ZAMARGU-4260 file (C-alpha; in steps of 0.2 Angstrom, whole numbers, plus 5000, padded with zeros to 4 digits):
<rodrens>
0) 5027/4969/5059 | 5037/4953/5056 | 5033/4942/5043 | 5037/4924/5045 | 5042/4911/5034
5) 5030/4898/5039 | 5010/4891/5039 | 5002/4886/5051 | 5006/4867/5059 | 5020/4869/5046
10) 5034/4869/5058 | 5046/4854/5051 | 5046/4842/5066 | 5057/4831/5056 | 5071/4846/5059
15) 5088/4840/5067 | 5085/4846/5085 | 5097/4861/5093 | 5105/4858/5109 | 5101/4879/5116
20) 5114/4877/5130 | 5108/4889/5140 | 5107/4893/5157 | 5093/4900/5168 | 5091/4918/5168
25) 5077/4932/5176 | 5068/4933/5157 | 5066/4921/5142 | 5060/4929/5127 | 5059/4915/5112
30) 5052/4923/5094 | 5053/4917/5078 | 5059/4936/5071 | 5076/4938/5070 | 5074/4957/5069
35) 5064/4956/5085 | 5077/4945/5094 | 5090/4958/5088 | 5080/4972/5096 | 5080/4965/5112
40) 5097/4961/5114 | 5102/4979/5107 | 5090/4987/5121 | 5097/4974/5134 | 5116/4982/5130
45) 5109/5000/5132 | 5101/4996/5147 | 5114/4988/5156 | 5112/4984/5174 | 5096/4990/5174
50) 5089/4975/5163 | 5083/4959/5170 | 5096/4945/5166 | 5089/4940/5147 | 5090/4924/5136
55) 5085/4926/5119 | 5082/4911/5108 | 5073/4908/5091 | 5058/4897/5088 | 5065/4889/5072
60) 5078/4883/5084 | 5063/4873/5094 | 5055/4867/5078 | 5062/4849/5087 | 5051/4840/5101
65) 5068/4837/5108 | 5073/4855/5103 | 5060/4859/5115 | 5063/4846/5131 | 5081/4851/5132
70) 5077/4872/5130 | 5063/4869/5144 | 5076/4857/5156 | 5090/4869/5154 | 5084/4884/5155
75) 5067/4890/5154 | 5060/4878/5170 | 5073/4886/5178 | 5070/4904/5173 | 5059/4916/5182
80) 5047/4923/5166 | 5046/4917/5150 | 5038/4926/5134 | 5034/4918/5120 | 5030/4927/5103
85) 5020/4915/5092 | 5014/4922/5075 | 5000/4911/5067 | 4992/4902/5083 | 4993/4891/5095
90) 4994/4879/5078 | 5011/4885/5074 | 5019/4878/5089 | 5006/4865/5095 | 5022/4855/5106
95) 5030/4869/5111 | 5015/4877/5119 | 5010/4863/5126 | 5025/4856/5136 | 5032/4875/5142
100) 5013/4880/5149 | 5013/4864/5158 | 5027/4864/5164 | 5027/4883/5168 | 5010/4884/5177
105) 5015/4869/5186 | 5030/4877/5192 | 5023/4893/5195 | 5033/4904/5184 | 5024/4916/5174
110) 5022/4912/5156 | 5016/4923/5142 | 5010/4919/5126 | 5010/4933/5114 | 5003/4938/5096
115) 5017/4939/5085 | 5006/4954/5076 | 4993/4965/5083 | 4979/4954/5082 | 4972/4947/5098
120) 4974/4927/5100 | 4962/4920/5113 | 4968/4906/5113 | 4987/4912/5118 | 4979/4924/5131
125) 4973/4907/5140 | 4989/4898/5140 | 4995/4915/5151 | 4997/4918/5168 | 5000/4935/5171
130) 4987/4949/5173 | 4978/4959/5158 | 4988/4974/5162 | 5006/4966/5162 | 4999/4954/5145
135) 4994/4971/5137 | 5007/4981/5142 | 5020/4967/5135 | 5011/4966/5118 | 5009/4983/5115
140) 5029/4987/5117 | 5033/4973/5106 | 5019/4978/5094 | 5026/4998/5093 | 5042/4992/5091
145) 5056/5003/5092 | 5073/5003/5104 | 5065/5014/5117 | 5049/5001/5117 | 5060/4987/5119
150) 5070/4995/5133 | 5052/4998/5142 | 5049/4981/5138 | 5063/4974/5147 | 5060/4985/5162
155) 5042/4981/5164 | 5046/4965/5164 | 5058/4967/5178 | 5043/4977/5189 | 5034/4961/5189
160) 5047/4952/5196 | 5055/4964/5204 | 5042/4977/5210 | 5052/4990/5201 | 5042/5004/5195
165) 5034/5002/5178 | 5040/5012/5162 | 5028/5023/5153 | 5016/5014/5140 | 5022/5011/5122
170) 5025/5022/5113 | 5017/5023/5097 | 5030/5024/5080 | 5021/5033/5065 | 5014/5022/5052
175) 5027/5034/5042 | 5037/5046/5042 | 5056/5052/5037 | 5071/5047/5048 | 5089/5050/5050
180) 5102/5036/5055 | 5106/5042/5072 | 5092/5053/5078 | 5076/5048/5089 | 5065/5055/5079
185) 5067/5068/5061 | 5056/5080/5052 | 5062/5086/5034 | 5066/5104/5042 | 5079/5093/5054
190) 5084/5083/5037 | 5088/5098/5026 | 5099/5106/5041 | 5111/5090/5037 | 5108/5095/5017
195) 5118/5100/5004 | 5111/5114/4997 | 5101/5115/4982 | 5108/5094/4979 | 5097/5083/4972
200) 5085/5074/4982 | 5085/5057/4983 | 5074/5047/4993 | 5076/5031/5002 | 5058/5022/5005
205) 5058/5007/5018 | 5049/4996/5029 | 5043/5004/5047 | 5048/4985/5053 | 5065/4991/5050
210) 5064/5005/5063 | 5053/4993/5074 | 5063/4980/5073 | 5081/4992/5075 | 5087/4983/5059
215) 5091/5001/5049 | 5107/4999/5048 | 5106/4996/5030 | 5098/5011/5029 | 5112/5020/5038
220) 5126/5014/5025 | 5114/5020/5012 | 5112/5037/5018 | 5130/5040/5021 | 5136/5033/5001
225) 5122/5044/4995 | 5131/5060/5005 | 5146/5057/5000 | 5140/5056/4982 | 5134/5075/4984
230) 5114/5070/4986 | 5104/5074/4996 | 5097/5058/5004 | 5078/5058/5012 | 5075/5043/5022
235) 5057/5038/5023 | 5051/5023/5032 | 5029/5016/5027 | 5019/5003/5034 | 5015/4998/5017
240) 5016/5007/5000 | 4996/5003/4999 | 4994/5012/5016 | 4982/5026/5017 | 4993/5034/5028
245) 5010/5030/5022 | 5004/5035/5004 | 4997/5054/5012 | 5015/5056/5019 | 5026/5052/5005
250) 5014/5064/4995 | 5019/5079/5006 | 5036/5074/5010 | 5037/5073/4988 | 5027/5090/4987
255) 5040/5097/4998 | 5057/5091/4992 | 5051/5085/4975 | 5065/5069/4971 | 5078/5068/4958
260) 5078/5048/4957 | 5069/5037/4973 | 5077/5023/4980 | 5064/5010/4985 | 5068/4995/4999
265) 5050/4989/5000 | 5044/4974/4994 | 5028/4968/4981 | 5018/4979/4969 | 5008/4990/4970
270) 4997/4985/4955 | 4994/4969/4949 | 5000/4964/4930 | 4980/4968/4924 | 4978/4983/4933
275) 4996/4993/4937 | 4986/5004/4949 | 4989/5021/4959 | 5008/5021/4965 | 5011/5032/4977
280) 5028/5033/4971 | 5022/5037/4952 | 5011/5050/4958 | 5012/5068/4954 | 5021/5074/4969
285) 5033/5059/4964 | 5041/5069/4950 | 5042/5056/4936 | 5058/5051/4947 | 5065/5034/4942
290) 5062/5021/4955 | 5078/5008/4958 | 5072/4995/4966 | 5086/4989/4982 | 5086/4974/4989
295) 5086/4968/5006 | 5088/4952/5004 | 5081/4937/5016 | 5097/4926/5013 | 5113/4925/5019
300) 5127/4932/5010 | 5136/4915/5010 | 5121/4909/4999 | 5121/4922/4987 | 5141/4924/4985
305) 5143/4904/4980 | 5130/4902/4969 | 5126/4908/4952 | 5106/4911/4956 | 5110/4928/4965
310) 5093/4926/4974 | 5082/4913/4983 | 5065/4911/4974 | 5057/4920/4988 | 5067/4936/4987
315) 5066/4937/4967 | 5048/4935/4969 | 5045/4948/4983 | 5058/4961/4979 | 5060/4958/4961
320) 5048/4950/4948 | 5029/4959/4957 | 5041/4976/4959 | 5044/4976/4940 | 5024/4978/4938
325) 5028/4995/4947 | 5041/4998/4935 | 5054/4998/4947 | 5072/4997/4941 | 5082/4982/4951
330) 5099/4988/4958 | 5108/4975/4970 | 5105/4968/4983 | 5111/4978/4999 | 5113/4967/5013
335) 5109/4950/5020 | 5102/4941/5033 | 5118/4934/5042 | 5123/4931/5061 | 5129/4950/5065
340) 5139/4941/5083 | 5133/4931/5097 | 5127/4939/5111 | 5137/4932/5125 | 5123/4943/5138
345) 5108/4933/5131 | 5118/4918/5122 | 5109/4920/5108 | 5118/4921/5090 | 5112/4938/5084
350) 5104/4935/5067 | 5100/4955/5055 | 5101/4964/5041 | 5121/4965/5037 | 5125/4980/5024
355) 5137/4975/5010 | 5147/4989/5005 | 5151/4987/4988 | 5135/4986/4982 | 5129/4999/4993
360) 5143/5011/4984 | 5137/5005/4968 | 5117/5009/4971 | 5123/5026/4976 | 5134/5028/4961
365) 5119/5022/4948 | 5108/5034/4957 | 5121/5048/4956 | 5121/5043/4936 | 5103/5044/4934
370) 5102/5061/4944 | 5116/5068/4935 | 5109/5061/4917 | 5091/5070/4925 | 5098/5088/4929
375) 5111/5091/4912 | 5102/5099/4900 | 5100/5092/4884 | 5113/5102/4877 | 5126/5094/4885
380) 5120/5075/4887 | 5133/5065/4879 | 5123/5047/4873 | 5128/5032/4865 | 5118/5020/4853
385) 5125/5003/4853 | 5120/4993/4839 | 5120/4971/4839 | 5130/4962/4825 | 5127/4943/4828
390) 5131/4934/4820 | 5149/4944/4817 | 5146/4946/4799 | 5145/4964/4790 | 5130/4957/4783
395) 5124/4958/4798 | 5126/4976/4806 | 5113/4981/4817 | 5100/4965/4816 | 5088/4968/4830
400) 5074/4955/4831 | 5059/4962/4823 | 5066/4980/4820 | 5073/4990/4804 | 5086/4995/4817
405) 5097/5006/4807 | 5081/5018/4801 | 5077/5017/4821 | 5092/5020/4825 | 5091/5038/4812
410) 5074/5040/4821 | 5081/5039/4837 | 5096/5053/4833 | 5084/5064/4824 | 5074/5064/4840
415) 5088/5070/4851 | 5092/5082/4837 | 5076/5091/4838 | 5073/5090/4856 | 5091/5103/4859
420) 5103/5089/4860 | 5119/5092/4849 | 5118/5079/4839 | 5123/5076/4820 | 5108/5063/4814
425) 5113/5055/4798 | 5103/5060/4780 | 5095/5041/4781 | 5098/5025/4787 | 5109/5020/4769
430) 5122/5032/4775 | 5121/5028/4792 | 5126/5009/4788 | 5140/5017/4776 | 5147/5028/4789
435) 5148/5011/4800 | 5157/5001/4786 | 5167/5013/4781 | 5176/5011/4799 | 5182/4993/4809
440) 5168/4982/4811 | 5169/4964/4821 | 5173/4955/4806 | 5191/4952/4807 | 5197/4946/4790
445) 5197/4967/4784 | 5196/4974/4797 | 5215/4980/4795 | 5208/4989/4781 | 5192/5001/4786
450) 5197/5017/4794 | 5190/5028/4806 | 5180/5023/4823 | 5187/5031/4840 | 5202/5025/4848
455) 5206/5017/4866 | 5225/5020/4871 | 5231/5002/4876 | 5240/5013/4891 | 5222/5017/4898
460) 5215/5001/4896 | 5229/4993/4904 | 5228/5007/4919 | 5212/5001/4921 | 5211/4983/4919
465) 5227/4982/4931 | 5214/4992/4944 | 5202/4975/4943 | 5204/4961/4955 | 5214/4948/4953
470) 5204/4934/4950 | 5194/4943/4939 | 5209/4948/4927 | 5215/4931/4928 | 5198/4924/4920
475) 5202/4933/4907 | 5220/4929/4900 | 5219/4912/4905 | 5204/4913/4892 | 5210/4926/4879
480) 5229/4931/4884 | 5235/4947/4888 | 5228/4962/4880 | 5244/4966/4868 | 5237/4947/4860
485) 5217/4953/4855 | 5215/4955/4837 | 5206/4969/4838 | 5222/4977/4844 | 5229/4989/4832
490) 5246/4995/4837 | 5246/5005/4853 | 5227/5006/4852 | 5211/4995/4852 | 5202/5001/4837
495) 5183/5004/4841 | 5167/5000/4830 | 5163/5019/4837 | 5159/5035/4826 | 5156/5050/4834
500) 5139/5060/4830 | 5139/5074/4840 | 5137/5072/4857 | 5131/5053/4852 | 5140/5040/4846
505) 5134/5025/4837 | 5144/5011/4840 | 5144/4991/4833 | 5142/4980/4849 | 5159/4968/4850
510) 5160/4952/4849 | 5163/4940/4863 | 5175/4932/4855 | 5167/4920/4842 | 5178/4924/4829
515) 5193/4916/4840 | 5181/4902/4847 | 5170/4897/4833 | 5163/4885/4848 | 5157/4898/4859
520) 5137/4903/4858 | 5128/4920/4858 | 5121/4914/4877 | 5137/4904/4883 | 5136/4908/4901
525) 5152/4905/4906 | 5163/4912/4892 | 5170/4928/4898 | 5174/4945/4886 | 5190/4946/4877
530) 5197/4962/4880 | 5194/4973/4865 | 5174/4969/4875 | 5179/4977/4888 | 5189/4990/4880
535) 5173/4997/4871 | 5163/4998/4886 | 5177/5008/4895 | 5179/5020/4882 | 5161/5024/4882
540) 5160/5025/4900 | 5176/5034/4904 | 5183/5043/4889 | 5167/5047/4879 | 5157/5051/4898
545) 5140/5044/4890 | 5125/5051/4903 | 5116/5036/4897 | 5117/5020/4886 | 5103/5014/4873
550) 5107/4996/4866 | 5095/4998/4851 | 5084/4981/4850 | 5082/4964/4855 | 5095/4959/4858
555) 5114/4961/4862 | 5126/4950/4872 | 5130/4962/4888 | 5117/4954/4898 | 5123/4936/4895
560) 5140/4937/4900 | 5145/4927/4914 | 5139/4932/4933 | 5123/4931/4944 | 5107/4930/4937
565) 5101/4943/4949 | 5107/4954/4961 | 5123/4954/4952 | 5142/4956/4963 | 5155/4966/4958
570) 5162/4952/4949 | 5149/4947/4937 | 5153/4951/4921 | 5140/4966/4914 | 5142/4975/4930
575) 5162/4976/4925 | 5158/4980/4908 | 5142/4993/4911 | 5145/4999/4926 | 5133/5009/4932
580) 5125/5020/4918 | 5107/5024/4916 | 5103/5008/4902 | 5090/5011/4891 | 5085/4998/4881
585) 5072/4997/4866 | 5066/4978/4864 | 5052/4970/4855 | 5037/4970/4865 | 5031/4953/4862
590) 5049/4944/4873 | 5047/4950/4889 | 5059/4933/4893 | 5074/4938/4887 | 5070/4958/4889
595) 5068/4953/4907 | 5086/4946/4907 | 5092/4964/4903 | 5083/4972/4916 | 5090/4960/4930
600) 5108/4958/4925 | 5108/4978/4915 | 5100/4987/4925 | 5091/4993/4908 | 5073/5000/4907
605) 5065/4995/4893 | 5058/5004/4879 | 5044/4991/4872 | 5041/4992/4854 | 5028/4985/4843
610) 5031/4968/4833 | 5032/4969/4812 | 5017/4974/4803 | 5010/4957/4799 | 4997/4952/4783
615) 4992/4938/4775 | 5002/4927/4764 | 4991/4925/4750 | 4996/4916/4735 | 5009/4925/4723
620) 5022/4917/4706 | 5022/4897/4705 | 5008/4897/4721 | 4996/4906/4710 | 4997/4898/4694
625) 4995/4881/4704 | 4980/4887/4715 | 4972/4894/4696 | 4976/4876/4688 | 4967/4868/4703
630) 4951/4877/4701 | 4952/4872/4685 | 4954/4856/4690 | 4939/4858/4701 | 4926/4864/4687
635) 4935/4852/4674 | 4931/4836/4684 | 4913/4833/4681 | 4913/4841/4664 | 4928/4835/4655
640) 4937/4822/4661 | 4951/4819/4649 | 4955/4839/4651 | 4953/4833/4671 | 4968/4822/4669
645) 4978/4833/4658 | 4977/4845/4675 | 4983/4833/4684 | 4998/4830/4678 | 5002/4847/4674
650) 4997/4852/4693 | 5011/4839/4698 | 5024/4842/4683 | 5024/4860/4691 | 5024/4856/4709
655) 5041/4845/4706 | 5048/4859/4694 | 5044/4870/4709 | 5047/4862/4724 | 5032/4864/4729
660) 5030/4847/4727 | 5042/4841/4742 | 5036/4854/4753 | 5020/4849/4753 | 5024/4833/4754
665) 5015/4827/4737 | 5022/4810/4729 | 5010/4807/4713 | 4992/4812/4707 | 4984/4806/4721
670) 4991/4818/4734 | 4984/4833/4724 | 4970/4835/4738 | 4984/4836/4750 | 4993/4853/4738
675) 4976/4860/4736 | 4975/4859/4756 | 4992/4865/4759 | 4992/4878/4747 | 4975/4886/4756
680) 4984/4885/4774 | 4999/4892/4766 | 4988/4907/4757 | 4979/4909/4775 | 4995/4911/4786
685) 5003/4925/4793 | 5017/4932/4790 | 5027/4949/4794 | 5029/4963/4781 | 5043/4972/4783
690) 5049/4977/4798 | 5046/4989/4816 | 5053/5007/4814 | 5056/5011/4834 | 5043/5028/4832
695) 5033/5023/4819 | 5016/5017/4819 | 5013/5006/4802 | 5001/5016/4790 | 4988/5010/4777
700) 4991/4991/4771 | 5002/4989/4785 | 4991/4995/4797 | 4974/4988/4790 | 4984/4970/4788
705) 4992/4973/4808 | 4974/4977/4814 | 4964/4964/4806 | 4976/4952/4813 | 4974/4960/4831
710) 4957/4953/4829 | 4958/4936/4818 | 4960/4928/4834 | 4951/4928/4854 | 4958/4941/4864
715) 4953/4935/4882 | 4935/4934/4881 | 4932/4944/4867 | 4928/4934/4850 | 4937/4933/4833
720) 4931/4943/4823 | 4934/4928/4808 | 4923/4918/4821 | 4910/4931/4824 | 4906/4935/4805
725) 4904/4915/4802 | 4892/4915/4818 | 4882/4930/4814 | 4879/4923/4793 | 4878/4906/4799
730) 4890/4896/4788 | 4889/4884/4801 | 4909/4881/4804 | 4925/4889/4814 | 4936/4899/4800
735) 4950/4894/4812 | 4949/4876/4816 | 4944/4871/4799 | 4949/4861/4782 | 4954/4873/4771
740) 4955/4863/4754 | 4937/4853/4757 | 4922/4860/4744 | 4912/4872/4752 | 4892/4865/4753
745) 4888/4877/4765 | 4877/4895/4763 | 4886/4909/4750 | 4878/4925/4759 | 4876/4940/4747
750) 4888/4949/4760 | 4902/4935/4754 | 4896/4935/4736 | 4902/4950/4729 | 4921/4945/4731
755) 4915/4929/4719 | 4914/4940/4702 | 4935/4940/4701 | 4938/4923/4713 | 4933/4906/4713
760) 4922/4898/4728 | 4924/4881/4729 | 4932/4879/4745 | 4933/4879/4763 | 4949/4891/4762
765) 4939/4902/4749 | 4925/4904/4761 | 4937/4910/4774 | 4946/4922/4762 | 4930/4929/4760
770) 4928/4932/4777 | 4946/4941/4777 | 4940/4954/4761 | 4925/4956/4773 | 4931/4959/4788
775) 4944/4972/4777 | 4927/4980/4772 | 4924/4984/4789 | 4937/4992/4795 | 4938/5003/4780
780) 4919/5007/4781 | 4906/5001/4794 | 4891/5005/4782 | 4892/4989/4776 | 4891/4981/4794
785) 4873/4971/4797 | 4863/4976/4812 | 4858/4960/4813 | 4875/4953/4817 | 4876/4954/4837
790) 4892/4944/4836 | 4900/4956/4825 | 4896/4971/4831 | 4906/4972/4847 | 4922/4968/4840
795) 4920/4981/4825 | 4918/4994/4836 | 4932/4988/4848 | 4942/4989/4833 | 4938/5005/4828
800) 4938/5013/4846 | 4955/5005/4855 | 4962/4994/4845 | 4966/5007/4830 | 4970/5022/4841
805) 4982/5012/4854 | 4992/5006/4835 | 4989/5023/4830 | 4999/5029/4846 | 5014/5017/4846
810) 5025/5026/4836 | 5023/5045/4846 | 5021/5034/4861 | 5041/5027/4858 | 5047/5041/4855
815) 5040/5050/4868 | 5048/5034/4880 | 5062/5037/4872 | 5065/5057/4876 | 5057/5054/4890
820) 5070/5042/4899 | 5085/5052/4892 | 5077/5065/4903 | 5081/5055/4917 | 5062/5051/4921
825) 5051/5037/4926 | 5044/5026/4911 | 5027/5018/4916 | 5026/5001/4915 | 5012/4992/4904
830) 5010/4971/4901 | 5020/4962/4888 | 5017/4947/4876 | 5012/4945/4857 | 4998/4959/4853
835) 4992/4946/4837 | 4991/4931/4850 | 4976/4937/4858 | 4986/4951/4869 | 4982/4969/4863
840) 4982/4976/4879 | 5000/4978/4878 | 4997/4993/4867 | 5000/5007/4865 | 5018/5004/4865
845) 5033/5014/4872 | 5034/5006/4888 | 5044/5000/4903 | 5036/4980/4900 | 5036/4969/4915
850) 5037/4949/4914 | 5023/4939/4922 | 5024/4928/4939 | 5032/4913/4934 | 5023/4906/4950
855) 5009/4908/4941 | 5013/4898/4924 | 5005/4890/4915 | 4988/4898/4917 | 4972/4890/4917
860) 4970/4895/4898 | 4986/4890/4890 | 4987/4871/4900 | 4970/4871/4891 | 4978/4875/4874
865) 4994/4866/4876 | 4982/4850/4880 | 4974/4851/4864 | 4990/4855/4855 | 4997/4838/4863
870) 4981/4831/4856 | 4981/4837/4839 | 5001/4833/4838 | 4997/4813/4842 | 4985/4813/4829
875) 4993/4822/4814 | 5006/4808/4818 | 4993/4795/4818 | 4986/4802/4802 | 5003/4804/4793
880) 5011/4789/4798 | 4997/4774/4802 | 5003/4772/4821 | 5004/4783/4838 | 5021/4790/4841
885) 5032/4781/4852 | 5042/4796/4859 | 5042/4815/4856 | 5055/4826/4862 | 5050/4843/4868
890) 5062/4859/4867 | 5057/4872/4879 | 5066/4891/4878 | 5061/4903/4895 | 5057/4917/4883
895) 5042/4907/4874 | 5036/4902/4892 | 5033/4921/4894 | 5027/4926/4878 | 5013/4912/4878
900) 5009/4909/4897 | 5017/4892/4898 | 5006/4884/4884 | 5019/4876/4876 | 5025/4866/4890
905) 5008/4859/4891 | 5011/4845/4877 | 5025/4837/4888 | 5014/4829/4902 | 4998/4825/4891
910) 5008/4818/4879 | 5013/4803/4892 | 4996/4806/4898 | 5000/4818/4914 | 4985/4825/4919
915) 4978/4841/4932 | 4966/4837/4943 | 4948/4841/4936 | 4944/4861/4937 | 4960/4863/4948
920) 4970/4879/4942 | 4987/4874/4937 | 5000/4879/4953 | 5015/4873/4959 | 5008/4866/4973
925) 4995/4854/4965 | 5002/4837/4959 | 4998/4829/4943 | 4988/4815/4942 | 4989/4800/4928
930) 4974/4795/4920 | 4971/4775/4916 | 4974/4771/4898 | 4957/4768/4895 | 4953/4785/4900
935) 4968/4790/4889 | 4961/4781/4873 | 4980/4779/4867 | 4997/4773/4871 | 5005/4784/4883
940) 5021/4793/4874 | 5038/4794/4881 | 5042/4813/4883 | 5061/4818/4884 | 5062/4838/4889
945) 5075/4847/4883 | 5077/4865/4891 | 5088/4880/4891 | 5096/4887/4906 | 5087/4901/4905
950) 5070/4891/4907 | 5081/4881/4921 | 5082/4896/4933 | 5066/4905/4927 | 5054/4893/4928
955) 5060/4880/4942 | 5042/4876/4945 | 5037/4869/4928 | 5053/4857/4929 | 5045/4852/4945
960) 5027/4851/4938 | 5034/4842/4923 | 5042/4829/4935 | 5027/4826/4944 | 5017/4822/4929
965) 5031/4809/4925 | 5032/4801/4942 | 5013/4799/4944 | 5011/4788/4927 | 5026/4779/4932
970) 5015/4775/4947 | 5003/4767/4940 | 5003/4749/4939 | 4998/4745/4920 | 5009/4736/4906
975) 5021/4743/4896 | 5015/4750/4880
</rodrens>
């Protein structure tokens, strides 16, 4: 099959004309598939004098009408037969088909218009002037593909022109089968004879289309590279991973030759974000082998090498983002679509997949290291755990976001010890931190006084550093000087922040030089790492001999080192530092954006972990004192005005003395209602209740409060528990969108009155607090669940039936995932997002999360929420300042777009009045319209969009969407506002 980068009717007639400068021949073949042209070129060379003279030309070079006219006049109209392969029907190339058919018909030259796929096309058949038998024969030879069928195609054309004997019918190519470079056919028994007895089996799965087109050079190079690593490669071509016959073939081959690691070069995903699906590469027969995604890029090597993006948007979507849904681990782009040579015989440049040797070598090394990890017994495995340290102060050691990193590290070491690893686990996190602080850290001022840690001899580092390319070394020395000038060098060796715990080491990730150059930032895209940074990872790889590296918690700085965004080269600093080492990364589940950075730039397997437990902020200390005074004031205002005046003064004095007045915006006694509202909102806010420990689920109060936080908000089409209770009890308000300080005049049902014995019930906020209390009671026991509450019952059933069990499963699942990954086995994929923001589907954690498809942002729900945010922002400014805002600065961070599906991007266009077509889902193809001021109902707001580098690279379509909204508004004929 051949996939063309075209849409019916979409050939660019505005393209520059191309002069083919081809001479006539016996046979002319036109095709938009570079691979087909390359195959016919090879078949022509193979047949030699037995082949008719041949001209090949790409339809992509016949986009301009002038190019069509030139080629027709110079070559086609003076040749003996013309074959055109058209994918997309007559509308794909209307001008060309009309001109060629008319001119060739007039001259009596046979013209064959064939579909570009295996689907008949009556319009193309009607344009053709050959018999049905010849038409079917020519078409079937090209449809089946492969070198032998390409030869038969040329021989059949010759038989039509010269009356020679026609070749046999097309030889069918199996939908899926084993493959071996250089062999016309291969089966498992034949391939076994080429293997090393007892070596790990590494299947290489790729598209059947490559065999059909003869573009198997990358497969051949990868096969040889795996053989050189002492592995047993098993190349297998498939029509698709969704094709039933291909799936059955894979299962049968995997059963006979269980894989240790799988290399996959097919695109897209078997599953979807909502349903990962039945993946044949994750079937029981696949032996839990990790799947390493290999990219055969559709771009040229020059395009890849000359920029920092690495891959085109199409390549990223097809070969990176979508395969992540299946849990595949991204490796490198190992081949590129390039002009391999100019074929003088066919007068055509031959474009095909050209292997990139050093990228193939990296992938083979990575596959070998994963097999090494899997085949090494736990007692002999060496594991490095790296802890983040930013900023580079001792008070910020082991500071993974949302993670109790010291306790998590101790837990991981104990897991390994109990699983048979030769690991000495510290007694507790305090003992671990004491050990780390006793040795050298990233804090330079007292580093010389620290003892312990590991050392890397300067001579060893020098030998490795001198082996790097000259340009690479120059970047480091120009920025940081010679290795001898590195401030972390102690005498003749680097003092490293690494400590041994048996066959495990724990290290503090080195700084990127911020203490040397404070202007640099953590995510600096162009700051090359200093010598001590490179020495740290060199010691882990070469001196210690780590089988796997674990970066413990979000997030380190390795994945932010300079280099390409994806499909790294040998000159990219993450690869220089880490090398082809298996990389495991416990990462908070609510940040897919930055986790994806590690997946794509540091071949990381994400082991996602739960967010910190949440609880209600409530009131305490001075806040509680003020709340009591406000409750007393509410009673005194109707019964004792003098005491009420005294209470007002006391409230203001207390608020000012504690600094609460400034926080609440309180200026005088008239603002006491504003203070009351501020306290109510604050009391109901969700806050962290500690940090998560990797491998441990929350318990007791933390479990209760986090479970309630998960159902407090809507979850897709499932309602909020608070809203369900309010509706079932006929309270007549929205507990998630209300004025907390407003006096409560609604009903006071018995189910909520029990709390009134100890707490006053005077405001809407008090009602919300009672709903929270009742939710807690229903979580503890369903006996208080009224059978007349039809909306509440499903939420409580969901809470007990799925949310609580999934929450309790997080810790065990995280622990199991760590040990599974250290066994060199695959980690199942899972969705990502904030579970407390309507995404309980990300539970249980312990999975290799994937991010959303950036092309689908913002989702319709996110668009709606963002629109509401913009309107609320404008209304708030009007209420607080008495006027509409004139301008707005909107900052967009990439990881937040992943987290909330693009909601934060939406307020910008809405603020200045941009709008999507009514009823339309927001997609990159849509252009936004600008409603007139009469419909907007307010002045427009000038918006400046400030975006991060990650946002720019990951969401170019959102930048374009924002721009289209601005242009739509600018195009309106209206007075300036």
